[in-house]
Structure formats: structure tokens, C-alpha cells
N, C-alpha and C positions, 0 to 999 in steps of 0.2 A: 504493500500500500504506500509506504514511505517513498520507495523508488519511483512509483507511478506519479506521485505528486511532484517530486523533483524534476522528472522528465517533462511533466506538463508545464512547469514554471520555465524551464529552459526553452521549451518550444515556443512559449508565449513571448519570452524576451527576444528570441531570434526572429519571431514574426514581426516584432515591432520595428526592426531595422529594415531599411530598404534592401532589396535583393542584392544590389551591387555592393553594399557594405558587407553583407554576410560572406561573400566570396572573396573578400579582399585580403584576409589574413594570409601572410606568407608571400604576398606578391613581391615584397622587397627583396626576397632571396633570389629572384630571377635576375638575369643580366639586363641592365638598363643602358640604353644608348647614351653616350656622353652628349650633354647639351639638351637632352629631353627634359620636359617639365616633370618634376616629382611632386611638388607641393604647390597648390594654388589656393590662396585665401581671398575671398571676395566679400567686400563691404562689411568687414568685421567690426562690430561695435560692442564695447564693453563699458558698462556704467558702474560706478561705485557711488556711495552717498556723497552728493555735492560735486562730483567730478565725472567727466567722460574720459576714461583712460584711453580708449580706442574709438575713433570716430570714422566709421565707414572706410576702413583701411583695405586696400588691395595689396597683396604681396605674393610674389612668385619666386620659386626656388628650383634651380635646374641641377641635373646630375653633373658632377664634375666641377662645380663652382664653389668658391668661397664668397658668400654674400654677406657683406657687413650691414648691420643695422645700427644706424648712428642717430644720436639725438641727445638733447639736454636731459638732466635728471627730471623724471616725471613726464617724459615725452610719450611714454607708452611702449617702449621697446620690450621690456621683460614681460609685461602683461600680454602683449601679442604672442610671444613665444610660449608663455604659460598656457595660452589657449591651444596652441598647436600641440603642446605636450599633455594636454588633457587635465591640467590643474584647475583651469577655469573653463566655464562654458560661456560662449558669446551670447549676448542679448539679441544680436542680429548678425546675419551673414552666414556664409557657407565655406566649408573647407573641403578641398579635393586632394586626394593622394593617388598618384598614378592615374589621374583622369576620372576617378570615381569619388562621388560625394561620401564623406564620412562624418560620423558623430563620435567625437573623442570625449568620453565621459570620465576617463582616468588616465594616469600615466601608463598603466598596463595596456590600455587600448592603443596608446601611441607606440609603445615598444612592440606590440604585436604587428604594427605596420612598419616597423623599422625606424622609428623616430626616437632618438635619445636626447637628453639634455643634461649638461653639467652646469649646476647653479653656481653663482658667485660665492655662496657660503656652502661649503662641502657638507655632505650628508653621510659621513663615515663613522663607524663605531671604533673608537680609538683603542679599545681593549682587544679587538679582533685582529687577525692577520689580514694581509692583502688579499689572499685567496678567499678567506671567509667573507670579507666584505663584498668581493666581486660576485660570488656565487649566491649571495643571499636571495632566496626565492627561486633559485634555479639549481638547487643542490643535486649534482650528478650522483647516482647511486649504483652500487655494484652488489648484487645479492642482498639488497635491503639495507646496506651500509653506505655511509657517505664516502664517495670516492674522491678524496682530496688530491690524490696523486694525478688522476686524470685531469682535474681542473687546473692544477699547477702546471702541468705540461702544456695545456692550451694557453695559459696566461703567459708562460715563457715565450711561446711562439709569437703571440701577439706583441709582446714587449720588443722582441728582436725585430719584428717586421716593421714597427714604427719608431724604433730607436728609443724606447722607453726603458731605461735601466732601473727596473723595480724588482726587489727580492720578494717572491710570492709568499715566503714564510715570515717576513718581517711584520711586526705589529705596527698599526697605523701611528701610534704615539711616537714611534721611533723614527718616523719619516719627516723630512722637511716638508714645507708647504708645497713646494714645487713637485715633490714626489707624490704627495697626496692628490694633487690635481691629476697626475698621470693615472693614478688608481681610479679616479672618477671617470676618466676617459676610457680606460680599459674596461671598466664596468659596463659602459655603453657598448663598446666594441664586442665584448663577450656575448652580448645579446643580438649580434648581427645587425646593428643599425646601419641604415643607409643615409639617414639624415641625422646630423649631430649639431645641436645647438650649444654654443659656448657663451656663457654670460659673464662678461668682463673677465676673460681668462688670464689676462696678464697683470692684474692688479697686485699680485703678491709674488711676482717672479723677478729674478735677476735678469740682466740683459742676455746672458748666455742661455738661460732657461727659456726666455722669450724666443730666441733664435731657434732653439731645439724644438719648441712647440710649433713654430711656423713651418719648420721642415716636415714635421709629422703630419700636420693638417693639410699641407700641400700634397704630400704623398697620398693621403686619403682621398683628396679631391681628384688627383690624377688617376686613381683607381676606380673613380665613378661615384664616390660619396658626395653628398651635398652638405656644406658646412655653413651654418649661420653664426656669424661672429658679432656678438653684441658688445659695443664699446663706446667710449666717448673720446678715445685717443686718436687724434687726427693722423699723426705720423704712422701709426700702425695700420690704420685703414688704407692709407696710400700705399703701404708696403705689401700688404697681403691680399687685399680684396680684389675680386674680379668685377663685382658690381656693388654699389652702395645705395641703400635705401635710407633716406633721411626722414625722420619723424619730428614733428614740432607740434606741441600742445595736442597730442593724440591723433594728429592727422599725418598721412604720408604726403610729404612735400614733393619729393622727386626721387627717381632712381637713375643713377649716373654711373659711368665707368670712370675709374681713377685717371685714365688718360685724358678725360675731358673735364677734369676738375683740379683744383688745388686746395690746400688747407684753408685759405682765406674764403674761397667760394663755399666750401663745405660748412665752415663756421657761420657764414652769413645765412645759409639755408637753415641751419640748426636754430639760430637765434632770431632770424627775421630782420636783421640789420647788420651793419658792419661791426666787426669785433676787433678791438685792439689787442694785438699779441705782445705789446710792449709792457714789460714789468718796470715799474718805477725804479730807476737806478739810484744807488746810494753808496758813495765811497765810505768805507768803514773809518770812523773817527774813534779809534779804540781808546777806552779809558781804563780805569782801575779794574782789577779782577773782581767780578761779582760772584762767580761760582768756582770753587775748586774741589774736584773729586779726586781722592787719593786712595789707590789700592782697594777699590770698592769690590766687595764680594756679596753675593746674595743667592738665595735658592729660588727655584721656580715652584709652581704649584705641586709638582710631584716630589719635591724634596731634593731635586738634583741641582748641582751647582750651575747657575745661569750666568753669573757675572764673575769674572776671574781677574782680579787685580786691575780694575778699570781706573785709569787716571786721565784727567784733562782739566783745562781751565776755560772759562768763558769770561770775556771782558765786557764792560759797559759799551753799548753801541756796536755789538758784534753778533753775528749769527754763526753758530757752530753747527754744521750739518752732520748728522750721524747717518751714514748709508749702510745698507746691509739687507740681505734677504730676511724676510720675516722669520722669527723663531730663533734668532741668534743673540738674544739677550736685550734687545731694544726695549721691549715692553717692561721687563723687570727693572731696567735702568731708570726709565721714566717714573715708575711707581716708587722706587726707592728714594729718588730725589724729591718726589711729591709726598713722601712719608706715608704711602699707602702699602708699602712692603718693607719689612725689616732688613737692614743690612746685617750680614753676619760678621763682616770684617771691614776695615777701612773707614774713611771719614768723608763727610760732606761739609764743606765750609762755605757759608753764605755770608758775604760781606765780612769775612774773617771770623765769623762766629761758627762754632761747631753746632750744626743742626741735625746731626745724624740721629735717626730714630726718634725724632720729635713727633708730636701728634699732628694729624691733618689740620686741626684748628690752629695750632701754632704756625704751621706752614702758610695758611691763608693770611693770618695776622702779620706775617713777615713780608707779605705782598709778593708771594710766589704764585703765579698763575699756572694752571694745568689744563691743557686741551688734550684729553685722552683719545686714543685711537678708537675706542669703543664709545661713540658719542651717545648712543641711546641706552646704554647700560650703566656706564661709569660716569659719563658727562652730564646727562640730563635724565629726568624722570618722565617717562613717556606719558603717564596718565595725569600728570600735573599740567596746569595751564602755562602759557608763556610767562605771565606775571609771577607765578609761583616759582618757576625755574630760574627766572632772572634774579630773584632775591635769595636763592638758596644759601649763598655764602654770606649774605649781609642782612638777613632777616632780623638779627638781634642787635642791629646798630641803628643809630639815628642817621637820617630822618625817617627811616622806614618803620621804626617802632618808637613809641613813646609811652612810658609807664606800663610797659608790657603789652600794649595794644598796637596792632599793625595799623599804619596809616595808609589805607587803601588808595586814597586820592594821590598821595605822593608816589606810591608804588606804580599806579597806572600811568602817571605822567613820565616816570623814569622808564617804564617799559616802552611807551610810545616813542620816546626819544631814541632809545636804542634800536628799535626795529626800523625806525626811519633812517637813522645813520647807517645801519648795516643792511638796509634794503631787504628785510625779512618779509616775505609775502605770506600773509595770513588773513583769514576772514575777521579775526578778532584777537585781541590780546588775552582773551579768556578761553581761547581754543586750546584743547590738550595738544601737547607737542607731538603725539603720535600721528596727528593729521597733517603734519608738515612733510614736505619732500626732504630728501637727504641734504640737498644744498641749503635749504632754509634752516634745517636743524643745525647744520654746521655754522651758519652765519649767526644764529642765536647763541650758540655756545661760545663762539669767538667774541661776540658782543659782551656777554657776561664777564668773561675772563679779562678782556682788555679794559673794560670800564673801570676796573679797580685801580688802574694806573700802576701795574706791577713793575717791580724792578727786574724780575726774571720771568720769562715765559717758557714753559715746557710744551712744545707743540708736536704731538705725536700723530703722524699721518694726517695732517690738517686738511688735505684735499683729496683723500682716497675716495674714489667712486664719484667724484664731482665732475660736472661738465666744464667746458673751457671758460665760460663766463664766470661761474662761481670760483673757479681756480684762480683766475686772474684777479678777481676781487680780493680774495684772501691773501694772495701774494703781495699785492700792493698795501694791504693793511699791515702786514708783518714788516715790510720795508719801512713804512711810515713810523712804526714803533721803534724800529732800529735807529732811524734818524733822530728820534727823540731821546736816544740814550739807553734804550732798553737792551738787556742781554737776552738772547733767544737761543734755546736749545731746540733745533729742528731735527726731528727724527722722521725719515721718509724712505720708502722703497722706490720712489720715483726719482731716477737719477737726473732727469731734466730739471726737476724741482730743486734738488740738492745743488746742482751746478749753477742754477739761476740765482738762488737766494743766498747761498753760503759764502762767508768770508774765508772760513777754513772748513775742511772736510775730514771727518774721522770715519773709518770703516770698521764695522763690527763683524766678527766671525767667531762663532762658537763661544760667545761670551767674552771675547777679548777685543781690544782695540788693536787692529793689525797695522794701522798707520794713520797719521794725521798730516795733511798738507794744505798749503794755501790754495784756494780755488783756482787762481790764475795759472797754477802749475799742474793742475789735475786735468785728466782727460776721462771721458766716459769709458773708454777701453780699459784704461789703467784701473779706474775705480771698480769696474765690472770684474776684473781679474782678482782684485783684492777681496771682493765680496765672496769669492770662492775659496779664500784662505791664503792666497799668495801674499807674502809680506811685502811692504813697501821698501 
């Protein structure tokens, strides 16, 4: 009886789908002619409360091409691809795969059609091995037992085929961020995908890792796969894309070939007007030492040594850039200086005073500002309003409080002033921060930290994931603060950013400073090599 009911339900669900959809599974395993259309999305519309994320978008993807999806933060790029991957259902529009209309109700539906997606934030289980992560949901069995050896052999073959040097037996927590990204890609390839969506794939990679990734995805494209490359980095688009589709405010503006465009034209289409690529220049007028770090050591969250005798100084009116691939101690360094993590050895001297292992409150009172890399977990509180987030560090000081009572009028005026100065786009100062775009969240965080007129700013990944307009805005704000005599510790994985803003550049590798040099004597090639451990 139970079996009969199950079969009836399955029959009903299959009947609900158009006939052409029912017969589509496995189509992607057939050989597809290069240049033929694999995916076609027509008039795709997706609405969220108060915003149209995708507004009647047409998008086409061909076999053998790398198709870049370019746009500002909040333009609708990831939403459109989440629809293709079955994470969202469109409110309007149709999707065709291999010429047949499909309804993608889940990622499994997409995978069944050969569509895979690697998200900006990885979805790996750190305690499991590479193999265990890759085969989750597809466990190969031999006589009823898990056949890990067979899976490992296939993973090794895929790794060699695309130049991914990954040990299938390694635990995820033992891998660098770049290696973890390879695992995510291998997870998709293991499922025989013909369409691979990469969401901001280079945001955490060194220049050498970016080069390796580009070689791998070009090889995939040459073999007939179709790659969607979501990004906001114009140089990378020009270097890797065969076609570029630009989104602006939820609409598809144009699809162009790199040979018929340049960075300035692409930026203009992204923003809707001319964009200045000039960062305000400022010759360093170096003053007294503001921060001195001496033989600093600290542990990471797993209890392993993350900082190994780190030493450097930062002067008044100077930007010291810290370059390095994510996971080499930069986060721990920022947190120790901000007194959010304990130092196990060494000293931190701020204006000649020992501030090692002081409280976060004392750090704030000493006018040390901190822009953390995790802006929505450590920096701001998502469910609080803009006004509440703006006064988080000063809520107990005048004029914001008097006799223990918050002065809401003063707080509102202060918030309005900051969001005007930093061009934060919001419907209201009483809107919860979770409703802001990434660029506006970062502007709000920057506004709060710089409004205190600090003597030292720790800026960790201040423009990660931001579009060109927001990036230039933040760069110029930091340069302005430097001109005013502020000392800035800039931690970034974006070498262009490090080279543009820094007066001196230090490179971190496996918890150590492997070299420090003046920016005018540094080159991207040299810094990139140092990021892999080569000493200066």
C-alpha cells in the first residue's frame, strides 16, 4: 500500500512538469557543439521586499565560452545566477537549457542538468576530508560500503586534468583559501557539470593563484564547458572573458566583447556615468611613531600559532600595507592590535604606551579605530538600525547621552550627517543594517570609525567585494585621513589596492613578516612571489 502511494505521488509530480522537462535529465552528458547555446534566460524578474533585484533580464550562455557578469554591488548578478542554480524561483520569465524550457526548483535540479555553482562564501565542512566533502550526497558504494578509494582516484584524475594540486585525504581546515576554492570547483566537476558559475572567484586569491585559476577555467571552456564569471574587477574581465554582460540596478544594460570595450567604457555602463579611476595622491609626511609591534605572537581559533614574532612600526601620516593570501595571520594580527584577541608573547606600543592585552573599551578610548574584514558580524549588528550602529562605541558619552538617557534628537542629527558625508543610500536612518547593500554597509562602518577622529586606523579588507565606485570612494577617504596625520594599518589581499595606497608594504606568510619595502621599490610580481613564502 505504502509503495503504491509513493509511486502515485511520483507520477503526479512528473505529470506536473512539461514533457520536454521530464526528458531533459542527463542531456548535458552528451557532446555539445562549441558555440551552441546551452542556457537561455528570458525576461527574468525577481522581486524582494522594497526592491526589484532582476528586472526582465535576458541572458544567454554558449558552450565553450567564459561569460563575465559585471555590475555594481546590488546590481542583481548573484540573484540571477541563484535563479539558474535553483536557489531562487523567478517571479516572471523562463529558463531554457539545451533549447528546452525548465523549472529549477532546487540546486539538485540544476546539477541534474549539468549546472554547478561555486559561491563566494564556501560551503565546506572543515572537519571532513577533501574527498568526503566532494562526494557528499553522491557516496560511491562497493558491496554496501563507502568506496572512498574509488572516489579518491577520480578526484586525483580531475585534479591533474585541470592543474588543481589538492590532496584528497587532507582535511579542509588544513587547506589554504585558494585550495578550498579548488575543492569547491572539483565538487562541481565531480558531478559532471557542463555549466559552472563562479561568484567572485578571485577575491581571496594571490596573483599566482588567480593565474592558475584562469588557466583551469580556460581549459574547461576549450573542452566545451560554459563558465559564468561573476565579478566587479574590470582588469580580470578584460583578461579572461569572451563576452561580458553588464547589469545596472537589476537590468541588463548590454552584452559586449572585450575587444570592443575598455575598462572606462565598462565602468560607465556599470554606473551610468563617467567614473574617475584617479585615487587622490598624497606624499607621505611621516611623523612620530604611532604604533610599534615587537615580536608579537598569538594563537588562532584552533589553538595553533598564527603570529610568529611579528615586528613593524607605523608613523603618523603613513599607510603601512600588509599583503598576503588570506589565512596567513592577517586576521589575528588585526584582532590582537584591536584587543579582540590575546597576544601570547611580544608587545604592542601605542604612542609609546604598552597597550598589549588591554580591553576593547580601553582601545576605543585611546582612539584606535577598527574596520574588520567581517563587516556584518564583527563590525556592525545586522538587526540594529543605522542610528543604533552609528553610536555603538559612543552611546555612553555626551552629547549622545545625558543623565543616563539617550538623546535621540542628537543621535538622529549625527546619523544624518554621517550618511550624507559618506553617501550611504538608505530609505531611513531607522532601517536595520541588514537591508543595506554591501557597499553601503561598508560606507556606514567607515563613517562610524573615522568620525571618532582616531589616531590609528586598522583597516582590514576595506573594499573586499565592493564595486569600482565604492572602492574609489573608500580609497580617497583613507588618503584624506592620511593627509590629516592619521596612521593607517591597511590589510588587503588586493595587490592593486596595496600598491595604490601604501607608503610601505609588508608581506605576511604563515604568520611571519617575510619582508617590508617602500612602495616605490615594490612590484606586483615581487610582492606576489613573497606572498608564496619567498623572502625579500
